[in-house]
N, C-alpha and C positions, 0 to 999 in steps of 0.2 A: 594613339594613347588610349588605354582602357580606362574604365570608370574609377578603378582604384588609384591609378596614377593621377587622374584629374582631382580626386578628393585630397590626395596627398600634396599636390602642388598648388591648389587654389583654396585658400581658407574660406573665401566668400562662397564658392561652390559647395564646400563641405557644410557650411552653416545653413545655407539655403536648402540643401538636400535633406539634412537631418531635421530642420524645422518643418519641412513639408511632410517628411516621414512621421514626425511627431504629431502633426495634425491628423493624419490618416489613422495612426495608431490610437490617438485619443478618441476619435470617432468610433473605432472598433471597440475600444474599452467601454464606452457607454453602452454598447450592445451587450457585451459580456456581463457587465455589472448588473444589468436589468434581467437578462435572460438566464444566466447560469443558476442563480438561486431558485428560480421557478423550475428549471429543469431538474434540479436536485430534489425539490419538494415533490414533484411529480414522480420521480423515481422512488423516493422513500415511501410515498403513499402506495404506489403500485406494489412494492415489496411487502408492505403491511397487509394489503388486501389479499395478496397471494398467500401470505402466511396464515391469515385468518380464513382463507378460502371463501371470500365473499362472492356474491352472485355478480353476474355481468352488469346488472343494472346499477351496481355500486362502483363499478370500475371507472378508471379515468378515461376521459375522452380520447379516442384513437387519433385525433388530429396531431400531425407531426409538429413538434415544437423543439427547435434546436437553435444554434447560433445563426443559421442561415434561413430557416423557415419557421413560420410564415414571414411574409414581408412585414417590415416595420409599419406600424399604424399609429395614428394620433391616439393617445390614451383617453382623450375626451370624446371624440366623435367616431373613432375607429376607422377613419378614412386612411386608405393606403398612402404611404409617403413615397413620392416619386424620387428617383435617383438624383434628379437635379435639385431637389429640395433637401438632399442629404449631404451636400458639400460642406465640409467642416468650416465652421465660423461664418463663411460667406452666406450660406443659405439662411442662417439665423438672422444676419444683418439685413439681407434682402427681404425676408419675410417680416422684419421688424419684431421678431420674437413671438410671432403668432402663427397658429395653424392656418394654412391657406384655405382650408375648407370651413372650419367652425369659428375661426378667429380667436380661439382660446389661447391663453399665454403658453408659450413653450418654456420649460424649465431652463433657467439661466445656467444650470449646472452643466448642460451639454457643451456649450462653447467654452465655458471656463475650464472644463477637463481637457478639451482639445488644446486650448492655449497653454495651459500649465504643462501638458505633456510635450508640446512643441518647445517651450522654453527650456525645460529640463533636458531635452535631447540636444538642444543647441549648446547648453552649458557643458554637457558631457563631451560633445565634439570639441569644444574649446579646451577642455581639460586633457582629453586623451587622444584627440585626433582620429585619423582613420587607422586604428589599431585593433588588435584582438581585445585588449582591455576595454576599448571604447565600445565594441560590439557587445561584450558581456555586460557592461554597465547599462547599455540601452535596454537589454533584455531584463536585467534586474529591475530597472526603473519601471518598465512597462508592467511587470508582474506585481511589483509592490504598490503601484497606484491602484491597480485592479483589486488587490487584496484589501487595501485601505478603504476603498469605497464600498466594497461588499460588506466589510466589517461594520462600517458606519450604518449601512442600511439594514443589515440582518443579524449582526453580531455573530457571523459565521466566517471561518477561514477554511474554505473548501479544500479537502485533500486533493481534489483534481488539479489544484494549482500549487499547493504547498509542497507536495511530494515531488512532482517534477522539478520544482525550483530547487529543492534540496539536492536531488541527484545531479542537476545541471551544475550547481555550485561545486559539488564534489568532483565532477568530471573535469571542469575547467581548471580546478586546482592541480590536476595532473600536469598541466602546462605552466604551473607557477604563475597563473593569472591572479593578481592581488595577493594571494597567500599560497603557502606550500600545502601539499596534501595532508601533512600531519596537522597543521594548524586548522585546516578546513574540517578535518574529522573531529578534532577536539571541540571546535565551535559548534558542530552539529550535535555532538553529545551534550554539551553544556546547554545549548538551546532547548533540546528535547527534554532533558532532565529538569530544567527550570520550569517549563510549562507543566510537566508531569507532577512536579512537587506542588505547584500552585493548585492544580486540580485536586490533589488528594488532601491538601491542607484545607481547602474550601469545603470539601466533602466531609472531613472530620469535624470542622467547625459548625457546619449546618446540619449534620446528621443525614 
């Protein structure tokens, strides 16, 4: 019996699997929410410096910074965080919400995001089961949580996320997942035009 059959035949296994996946995804989302805006700002600044032809002394540090590098560190003492201290929720509870090195408080948002993501994944599994709709809903939920948190922190909705989400939605509509291709296309146009209209109305109102 393969894993798909196991998920279809055992509701408990399905819920446990999606819950665990939600915890792992939630942990990764915390990384994306923190690092992606910094990556974008570094990229924008580098483009500005290149355009203005600034000297090397004013350029951005060459240290690699992406979703995987450098290792996660405590924001208070800069101590590297070990893999065992990065286990979703459990590490936070084991460390009693404090950095192992400097004993400063760790933001409660990290385990909260992990738990909320896990809960939403389980609810999706209960609603759709091990289906194509369920997989699509998991991806949408993952991305929307990420966008919501980045928006709260920076008031940005990065094109790196929104555009792939748009194309993914249009692609799965070809298989009539949730809506037909025609409805998906109309939704994309209405969504874009509504945001475009708000932008220009605000610009006209504020000069």
